[in-house]
N, C-alpha and C positions, 0 to 999 in steps of 0.2 A: 376624306379618308374614313373608311369604315372600321369600326372595332370588330375584332373577331372574337368568337367565344372564349378563346384561350389568351386574350390580351393581358398584358402585364400593366397594372395600374400605374406603376412607377414610370413606364415608358411614355405615358400620356399626362403626367402631372402638370406640365406646363399648359395643357389645353383644358384642364378641368380645375374648378375651384371647389374646395371642400366646404360644404354648407353645414354639415353636422355629422357626428359619429357617436352612437350610443354604445358601441361595442358589438352589437348584433346587426345594426343597420348603419351604413355610411352613405351619405348623400352628397353628390357632387353636381355642380352646375357646369354645363357644357359651354365653354367660352370660345370654341373654335369650330363649331358646326360639324363635330364628329358625327358619323352616320351610325344609326342603330344596327347592331349585328343581325337583328331579326327582319327588319323591313327596308333597311338602307336609307331611310329618311333621317335628317338631322333630328336630334332629340334635345330636350331642354334640361332634363335631370337624369342622372345615373344613380341608381341605388344598388349597393352591394350588400347582400344579406348573408350573414354567416350563421345565424340561428336557424333552427328547423321551422319555426313558425313566427309570423309577424302579422299584426293588424295595423291598418292605416285608417285614421279617422277621416271623416268627410272633409274634402278639400274643395275641389271644383265639381264634385259629383257625389255618387254614393260611396260610403266607406267600403273597403275590401280587405280580405284576409288572404294570406298566402301560406301554404303548408308544403314544405319540401319533403318529398318521400324518396326512397331509394332510386326509383326509376322515372319519377316525374314530379311536377309541381302542380298543386291544386290551387286555383284562384276562386274565391267566393266573393261576389258582389252583394252588398246588403242594401 
């Protein structure tokens, strides 16, 4: 099953496990092979961002930052 861009998180709560929630970033683990709405492949983590900007420290690669603007999202890899 693929997530759509307008999916309701509560409809999929039984398929996702909440890992963390800072208020600006909520992270969920995909427990049921839900498909990515962008590429249709199963994903491991889902991040829901409510803030305008967020930085992610180095994890398995280079750190990156996201900036949400009115018409797009900017991704910067460092």
